[in-house]
C-alpha positions as a Markdown table, in Angstrom:
| # | Residue | x | y | z |
|---|---|---|---|---|
| 1 | Unk | 60.6 | -63.9 | 17.4 |
| 2 | Unk | 60.2 | -60.8 | 19.7 |
| 3 | Unk | 61.1 | -57.2 | 17.9 |
| 4 | Unk | 62.9 | -55.1 | 20.4 |
| 5 | Unk | 62.9 | -51.1 | 20.5 |
| 6 | Unk | 63.1 | -48.3 | 22.8 |
| 7 | Unk | 60.0 | -46.8 | 25.2 |
| 8 | Unk | 57.3 | -45.5 | 22.8 |
| 9 | Unk | 56.8 | -41.9 | 22.1 |
| 10 | Unk | 59.3 | -39.1 | 21.3 |
| 11 | Unk | 62.0 | -37.7 | 23.2 |
| 12 | Unk | 62.6 | -34.0 | 23.4 |
| 13 | Unk | 65.7 | -34.2 | 21.3 |
| 14 | Unk | 64.0 | -36.3 | 18.4 |
| 15 | Unk | 61.1 | -33.9 | 18.3 |
| 16 | Unk | 63.7 | -30.9 | 18.0 |
| 17 | Unk | 65.4 | -33.0 | 15.2 |
| 18 | Unk | 62.1 | -33.6 | 13.2 |
| 19 | Unk | 60.9 | -30.3 | 13.4 |
| 20 | Unk | 64.2 | -28.6 | 12.5 |
| 21 | Unk | 65.9 | -31.3 | 10.2 |
| 22 | Unk | 63.2 | -33.7 | 9.0 |
| 23 | Unk | 64.9 | -36.8 | 10.3 |
| 24 | Unk | 66.0 | -38.6 | 13.1 |
| 25 | Unk | 68.0 | -41.6 | 14.0 |
| 26 | Unk | 67.3 | -44.3 | 16.6 |
| 27 | Unk | 70.3 | -46.4 | 17.3 |
| 28 | Unk | 69.8 | -50.0 | 17.9 |
| 29 | Unk | 66.2 | -50.0 | 17.6 |
| 30 | Unk | 66.1 | -53.7 | 16.5 |
| 31 | Unk | 68.1 | -56.7 | 17.2 |
| 32 | Unk | 70.7 | -58.3 | 15.0 |
| 33 | Unk | 68.6 | -61.8 | 15.0 |
| 34 | Unk | 65.7 | -59.9 | 13.5 |
| 35 | Unk | 67.8 | -58.2 | 11.0 |
| 36 | Unk | 69.1 | -61.8 | 10.0 |
| 37 | Unk | 65.7 | -63.4 | 10.0 |
| 38 | Unk | 64.6 | -60.4 | 7.5 |
| 39 | Unk | 67.4 | -60.9 | 5.1 |
| 40 | Unk | 66.7 | -64.6 | 5.3 |
| 41 | Unk | 62.9 | -64.3 | 4.5 |
| 42 | Unk | 63.7 | -61.4 | 1.7 |
| 43 | Unk | 66.2 | -64.2 | 0.0 |
| 44 | Unk | 63.5 | -66.8 | 0.2 |
| 45 | Unk | 61.0 | -64.6 | -1.5 |
| 46 | Unk | 63.6 | -63.6 | -4.3 |
| 47 | Unk | 64.4 | -66.8 | -5.0 |
| 48 | Unk | 60.9 | -68.1 | -5.3 |
| 49 | Unk | 60.0 | -65.5 | -7.6 |
| 50 | Unk | 63.3 | -66.1 | -9.8 |
| 51 | Unk | 61.3 | -68.8 | -11.8 |
| 52 | Unk | 58.8 | -66.1 | -12.7 |
| 53 | Unk | 61.4 | -64.4 | -14.8 |
| 54 | Unk | 62.7 | -61.6 | -12.4 |
| 55 | Unk | 66.3 | -62.9 | -13.3 |
| 56 | Unk | 65.5 | -61.6 | -16.9 |
| 57 | Unk | 64.4 | -58.1 | -16.0 |
| 58 | Unk | 60.7 | -58.8 | -15.6 |
| 59 | Unk | 58.8 | -57.5 | -12.5 |
| 60 | Unk | 57.5 | -60.7 | -11.2 |
| 61 | Unk | 55.0 | -61.7 | -8.4 |
| 62 | Unk | 56.3 | -63.9 | -5.4 |
| 63 | Unk | 55.1 | -67.3 | -5.0 |
| 64 | Unk | 55.6 | -67.0 | -1.4 |
| 65 | Unk | 53.9 | -64.0 | -0.4 |
| 66 | Unk | 50.6 | -63.2 | -1.7 |
| 67 | Unk | 51.0 | -59.8 | -3.5 |
| 68 | Unk | 54.5 | -59.4 | -3.2 |
| 69 | Unk | 56.1 | -57.9 | -6.1 |
| 70 | Unk | 59.8 | -58.3 | -6.8 |
| 71 | Unk | 61.8 | -55.7 | -9.0 |
| 72 | Unk | 65.1 | -56.7 | -10.9 |
| 73 | Unk | 68.2 | -54.4 | -10.6 |
| 74 | Unk | 68.6 | -53.5 | -14.1 |
| 75 | Unk | 72.1 | -52.5 | -14.2 |
| 76 | Unk | 73.2 | -55.9 | -12.8 |
| 77 | Unk | 71.5 | -58.1 | -15.4 |
| 78 | Unk | 73.7 | -57.3 | -18.1 |
| 79 | Unk | 76.6 | -59.8 | -18.5 |
| 80 | Unk | 75.5 | -61.6 | -15.2 |
| 81 | Unk | 76.6 | -65.1 | -14.6 |
| 82 | Unk | 73.9 | -67.2 | -15.2 |
| 83 | Unk | 74.9 | -69.5 | -12.1 |
| 84 | Unk | 74.6 | -66.4 | -9.7 |
| 85 | Unk | 72.2 | -66.6 | -6.9 |
| 86 | Unk | 68.6 | -65.2 | -7.8 |
| 87 | Unk | 68.8 | -62.5 | -5.1 |
| 88 | Unk | 71.9 | -60.8 | -6.8 |
| 89 | Unk | 69.7 | -59.8 | -9.6 |
| 90 | Unk | 67.1 | -58.2 | -7.3 |
| 91 | Unk | 66.4 | -54.5 | -6.4 |
| 92 | Unk | 63.4 | -54.6 | -4.1 |
| 93 | Unk | 60.6 | -56.7 | -2.9 |
| 94 | Unk | 57.5 | -54.6 | -2.2 |
| 95 | Unk | 54.2 | -55.4 | -0.4 |
| 96 | Unk | 55.6 | -57.2 | 2.6 |
| 97 | Unk | 54.0 | -55.7 | 5.4 |
| 98 | Unk | 51.3 | -58.5 | 5.7 |
| 99 | Unk | 54.0 | -61.2 | 5.9 |
| 100 | Unk | 54.2 | -62.5 | 9.6 |
| 101 | Unk | 57.7 | -61.4 | 10.1 |
| 102 | Unk | 57.6 | -58.0 | 8.5 |
| 103 | Unk | 54.1 | -57.4 | 9.8 |
| 104 | Unk | 55.6 | -58.0 | 13.5 |
| 105 | Unk | 58.2 | -55.1 | 12.8 |
| 106 | Unk | 55.5 | -52.8 | 11.2 |
| 107 | Unk | 53.2 | -52.9 | 14.2 |
| 108 | Unk | 55.8 | -53.1 | 16.8 |
| 109 | Unk | 54.3 | -50.9 | 19.6 |
| 110 | Unk | 57.5 | -48.7 | 20.3 |
| 111 | Unk | 57.5 | -47.9 | 16.6 |
| 112 | Unk | 53.8 | -47.1 | 16.4 |
| 113 | Unk | 54.0 | -44.9 | 19.4 |
| 114 | Unk | 56.7 | -42.6 | 17.4 |
| 115 | Unk | 54.6 | -42.7 | 14.5 |
| 116 | Unk | 51.4 | -41.8 | 16.1 |
| 117 | Unk | 53.3 | -38.8 | 17.8 |
| 118 | Unk | 54.6 | -37.5 | 14.5 |
| 119 | Unk | 51.1 | -38.1 | 12.3 |
| 120 | Unk | 47.9 | -39.0 | 14.2 |
| 121 | Unk | 46.4 | -41.3 | 16.8 |
| 122 | Unk | 45.3 | -43.5 | 13.8 |
| 123 | Unk | 47.8 | -44.5 | 11.2 |
| 124 | Unk | 48.0 | -46.9 | 8.0 |
| 125 | Unk | 51.3 | -48.3 | 6.5 |
| 126 | Unk | 50.8 | -48.1 | 3.0 |
| 127 | Unk | 54.2 | -48.9 | 1.3 |
| 128 | Unk | 56.8 | -51.5 | 2.3 |
| 129 | Unk | 60.0 | -52.8 | 0.6 |
| 130 | Unk | 63.0 | -54.8 | 1.2 |
| 131 | Unk | 66.0 | -53.1 | -0.7 |
| 132 | Unk | 68.8 | -55.5 | -1.3 |
| 133 | Unk | 71.4 | -53.1 | -2.9 |
| 134 | Unk | 73.7 | -55.6 | -4.0 |
| 135 | Unk | 77.5 | -54.9 | -4.8 |
| 136 | Unk | 77.7 | -53.1 | -8.2 |
| 137 | Unk | 74.1 | -51.7 | -7.9 |
| 138 | Unk | 73.6 | -48.1 | -8.6 |
| 139 | Unk | 72.5 | -45.5 | -6.0 |
| 140 | Unk | 68.9 | -43.8 | -6.4 |
| 141 | Unk | 69.3 | -40.1 | -7.0 |
| 142 | Unk | 68.0 | -37.0 | -5.1 |
| 143 | Unk | 64.2 | -37.2 | -4.5 |
| 144 | Unk | 61.6 | -36.6 | -2.0 |
| 145 | Unk | 59.4 | -39.5 | -1.2 |
| 146 | Unk | 56.3 | -37.2 | -1.6 |
| 147 | Unk | 56.9 | -36.9 | -5.4 |
| 148 | Unk | 55.8 | -40.5 | -5.7 |
| 149 | Unk | 52.9 | -40.2 | -2.9 |
| 150 | Unk | 50.0 | -37.8 | -4.4 |
| 151 | Unk | 47.9 | -37.8 | -1.4 |
| 152 | Unk | 45.5 | -35.3 | -0.2 |
| 153 | Unk | 47.2 | -35.1 | 3.4 |
| 154 | Unk | 51.0 | -34.6 | 4.1 |
| 155 | Unk | 53.4 | -35.7 | 5.6 |
| 156 | Unk | 54.0 | -39.1 | 5.1 |
| 157 | Unk | 56.8 | -40.9 | 7.4 |
| 158 | Unk | 59.5 | -43.2 | 6.2 |
| 159 | Unk | 61.0 | -45.8 | 8.5 |
| 160 | Unk | 64.2 | -47.1 | 7.4 |
| 161 | Unk | 65.8 | -50.1 | 9.0 |
| 162 | Unk | 69.4 | -51.0 | 8.5 |
| 163 | Unk | 69.4 | -54.7 | 7.9 |
| 164 | Unk | 73.2 | -54.7 | 7.1 |
| 165 | Unk | 75.7 | -52.3 | 7.6 |
| 166 | Unk | 75.1 | -49.1 | 5.7 |
| 167 | Unk | 78.6 | -47.3 | 5.0 |
| 168 | Unk | 80.1 | -44.8 | 2.7 |
| 169 | Unk | 81.4 | -47.3 | 0.3 |
| 170 | Unk | 78.1 | -49.5 | 0.1 |
| 171 | Unk | 75.8 | -46.8 | -0.7 |
| 172 | Unk | 74.2 | -45.5 | 2.6 |
| 173 | Unk | 71.5 | -42.8 | 2.3 |
| 174 | Unk | 72.5 | -39.0 | 2.3 |
| 175 | Unk | 69.9 | -36.5 | 3.6 |
| 176 | Unk | 69.6 | -32.8 | 3.3 |
| 177 | Unk | 68.7 | -31.4 | 6.6 |
| 178 | Unk | 66.1 | -28.9 | 6.7 |
| 179 | Unk | 65.0 | -29.7 | 3.1 |
| 180 | Unk | 61.5 | -31.1 | 4.5 |
| 181 | Unk | 60.2 | -27.8 | 5.1 |
| 182 | Unk | 60.3 | -27.1 | 1.1 |
| 183 | Unk | 57.5 | -27.9 | -1.3 |
| 184 | Unk | 58.1 | -30.9 | -3.7 |
| 185 | Unk | 60.3 | -30.0 | -6.0 |
| 186 | Unk | 60.4 | -31.0 | -9.9 |
| 187 | Unk | 61.5 | -34.4 | -10.6 |
| 188 | Unk | 63.3 | -35.3 | -13.7 |
| 189 | Unk | 63.6 | -38.9 | -15.1 |
| 190 | Unk | 66.9 | -40.5 | -14.1 |
| 191 | Unk | 69.1 | -40.0 | -17.1 |
| 192 | Unk | 71.3 | -43.0 | -16.6 |
| 193 | Unk | 70.9 | -45.7 | -19.3 |
| 194 | Unk | 69.5 | -48.8 | -17.7 |
| 195 | Unk | 68.4 | -46.9 | -14.4 |
| 196 | Unk | 65.8 | -48.7 | -12.3 |
| 197 | Unk | 62.3 | -48.2 | -13.3 |
| 198 | Unk | 60.6 | -45.2 | -11.6 |
| 199 | Unk | 63.8 | -43.5 | -10.9 |
| 200 | Unk | 63.6 | -39.7 | -10.9 |
| 201 | Unk | 66.1 | -37.0 | -9.5 |
| 202 | Unk | 65.9 | -33.2 | -8.2 |
| 203 | Unk | 68.4 | -31.1 | -10.2 |
| 204 | Unk | 67.3 | -27.8 | -9.0 |
| 205 | Unk | 68.6 | -27.7 | -5.4 |
| 206 | Unk | 72.1 | -27.3 | -4.1 |
| 207 | Unk | 72.8 | -30.4 | -1.9 |
| 208 | Unk | 76.1 | -29.3 | -0.5 |
| 209 | Unk | 75.3 | -29.4 | 3.0 |
| 210 | Unk | 74.1 | -33.2 | 2.9 |
| 211 | Unk | 74.8 | -35.3 | 5.5 |
| 212 | Unk | 75.6 | -39.1 | 5.3 |
| 213 | Unk | 73.8 | -41.6 | 7.4 |
| 214 | Unk | 76.1 | -44.3 | 8.0 |
| 215 | Unk | 74.2 | -46.8 | 10.2 |
| 216 | Unk | 74.7 | -50.4 | 12.1 |
| 217 | Unk | 72.3 | -53.3 | 11.6 |
| 218 | Unk | 69.4 | -52.4 | 13.9 |
| 219 | Unk | 69.6 | -48.9 | 13.5 |
| 220 | Unk | 66.5 | -46.9 | 12.4 |
| 221 | Unk | 66.1 | -43.7 | 10.5 |
| 222 | Unk | 62.6 | -41.8 | 10.9 |
| 223 | Unk | 62.1 | -39.2 | 8.0 |
| 224 | Unk | 59.6 | -36.7 | 6.8 |
| 225 | Unk | 58.3 | -37.3 | 3.2 |
| 226 | Unk | 59.4 | -34.0 | 2.0 |
| 227 | Unk | 63.2 | -34.6 | 3.2 |
| 228 | Unk | 65.5 | -34.6 | 0.1 |
| 229 | Unk | 67.5 | -37.8 | 0.0 |
| 230 | Unk | 69.6 | -40.0 | -2.1 |
| 231 | Unk | 71.9 | -43.4 | -1.9 |
| 232 | Unk | 75.0 | -43.7 | -3.5 |
| 233 | Unk | 76.4 | -46.9 | -5.7 |
| 234 | Unk | 77.4 | -49.9 | -3.7 |
| 235 | Unk | 81.1 | -49.7 | -4.5 |
| 236 | Unk | 81.8 | -52.6 | -2.0 |
| 237 | Unk | 81.7 | -56.4 | -2.3 |
| 238 | Unk | 78.8 | -56.7 | 0.4 |
| 239 | Unk | 75.2 | -56.1 | 0.1 |
| 240 | Unk | 73.5 | -53.1 | 1.9 |
| 241 | Unk | 70.2 | -54.3 | 2.8 |
| 242 | Unk | 67.2 | -52.3 | 4.3 |
| 243 | Unk | 63.6 | -52.7 | 5.3 |
| 244 | Unk | 61.5 | -49.8 | 4.5 |
| 245 | Unk | 58.0 | -48.8 | 5.5 |
| 246 | Unk | 56.1 | -45.7 | 5.0 |
| 247 | Unk | 53.0 | -44.6 | 7.0 |
| 248 | Unk | 50.3 | -42.1 | 6.7 |
| 249 | Unk | 47.4 | -40.7 | 8.6 |
| 250 | Unk | 44.3 | -42.9 | 8.6 |
| 251 | Unk | 41.8 | -41.5 | 6.1 |
| 252 | Unk | 44.5 | -40.2 | 3.5 |
| 253 | Unk | 43.3 | -40.5 | 0.1 |
| 254 | Unk | 45.5 | -41.1 | -3.0 |
| 255 | Unk | 44.5 | -38.7 | -5.5 |
| 256 | Unk | 46.2 | -40.2 | -8.8 |
| 257 | Unk | 44.1 | -41.6 | -11.4 |
| 258 | Unk | 46.2 | -44.9 | -11.4 |
| 259 | Unk | 47.3 | -45.6 | -7.7 |
| 260 | Unk | 50.8 | -47.4 | -7.6 |
| 261 | Unk | 50.3 | -51.1 | -7.8 |
| 262 | Unk | 53.3 | -51.2 | -5.0 |
| 263 | Unk | 51.1 | -49.6 | -2.4 |
| 264 | Unk | 49.0 | -51.8 | -0.1 |
| 265 | Unk | 47.0 | -49.9 | 2.7 |
| 266 | Unk | 47.0 | -51.6 | 6.0 |
| 267 | Unk | 45.5 | -50.1 | 9.1 |
| 268 | Unk | 47.9 | -50.4 | 12.2 |
| 269 | Unk | 45.5 | -51.3 | 15.0 |
| 270 | Unk | 46.6 | -51.7 | 18.8 |
């Protein structure tokens, strides 16, 4: 399946938005057909992993994609209908960038041209995740992705593809324009009982000027790893699915004593 996109490189407007705001949106970057194919593939992987215990709150490896890791949606597990579809209990699937369908998007020449303009002529994709955001799923509190990336170089670049519509009701992203110019703030553990593993939040910053990012399927948000952002709860009856990739300059080193198992460093070649 061909992955669509705009001509490679950055426009002057995109560069200005990146420099001043720390993000920019590319409407209609991908096709609805590709978005539907991504969703179908993610559902297939989630259902294959359900037999490994993910529906009971256990992080499971998928039997469909080597190395893929499926995380449960903790707040949807209690009292859930045992006859529900397995993907309803899934929060995210990590390490998908080597799967042919998701790899095709990760290496899309038009996307790579944009990323090279922001990072370096040589780049790696080090993190990939499909987010289901099922009805009733909680949002992720305010954070900066660089908190999770203890690397020797900065920034990294996030690529957030709307697979389904992202609205105020189903928990779209909200971003703080200009916050990419700040250092990484203190992040406290998410205090909500039953919050998903690894969730943290920034509590020492005024988010009064945050801007929601409502998106249509195929829209693409590009953002700086210091940009403060959050998603809200899904209060609708529809899934808010997204496919997210993170990229770094080639040669970046993870300085943590125990690198995150969800990371998978993949060179992006021509």
